[in-house]
VEXDRENSE-235619 format. One line per field, with one value per residue (C-alpha): residue in one letter; x, y, z. Coordinates in pm, whole numbers, padded with zeros to 5 digits, always signed. Example, Ala and Ser with C-alpha at 12.3 -4.5 7.8 and 13.67 -1.06 7.14 Angstrom:
<recs>
code = [a s] .
X = [+01230 +01367] .
Y = [-00450 -00106] .
Z = [+00780 +00714] .
</recs>
This chain:
<recs>
code = [m i g t l i d n v v r m g e l f a g i a g a d p l s a i l i a v g n v l m l a a v g v l g y l t l g a a v d l v t p g a] .
X = [-01341 -01083 -00829 -00861 -00884 -00568 -00427 -00494 -00365 -00044 -00029 -00163 +00129 +00397 +00227 +00211 +00542 +00692 +00513 +00705 +01051 +00992 +01026 +01126 +00789 +00577 +00722 +00653 +00285 +00218 +00338 +00140 -00146 -00090 -00052 -00351 -00585 -00410 -00554 -00902 -01016 -00787 -01042 -01317 -01208 -01157 -01516 -01651 -01522 -01602 -02004 -01989 -01864 -02097 -02425 -02322 -02209 -02438 -02457 -02551] .
Y = [+00064 -00232 -00087 +00246 +00114 -00081 +00249 +00460 +00145 +00168 +00539 +00540 +00306 +00524 +00905 +00687 +00580 +00980 +01102 +00847 +00939 +01286 +01305 +01001 +01114 +01061 +00715 +00615 +00770 +00541 +00259 +00306 +00369 +00056 -00181 +00008 -00043 -00396 -00449 -00363 -00560 -00868 -00840 -00797 -01085 -01318 -01175 -01241 -01577 -01672 -01548 -01794 -02097 -02030 -02023 -02365 -02565 -02751 -02537 -02668] .
Z = [-03638 -03481 -03650 -03539 -03134 -03234 -03314 -03059 -02779 -02944 -02970 -02621 -02491 -02680 -02500 -02163 -02252 -02355 -01979 -01796 -01935 -01869 -01478 -01235 -01010 -01298 -01401 -01055 -01044 -01353 -01225 -00854 -01066 -01252 -00947 -00795 -01086 -01138 -00740 -00757 -01102 -00893 -00620 -00851 -01032 -00733 -00615 -00905 -00981 -00566 -00674 -00992 -00821 -00520 -00795 -00922 -00641 -00437 -00084 +00264] .
</recs>
């Protein structure tokens, strides 16, 4: 099960590399998508961390 997951992740990287290398616009779109996803995950992580810190710190 884990081996299949790792193989699929490796294969996905190879497929994305082939797609991104086919056309410069595809590479730009993949890069922009990655930046947007990273920003969304970062904001969610920041909000979650803030909520966790607020939960354990004494309030006024």
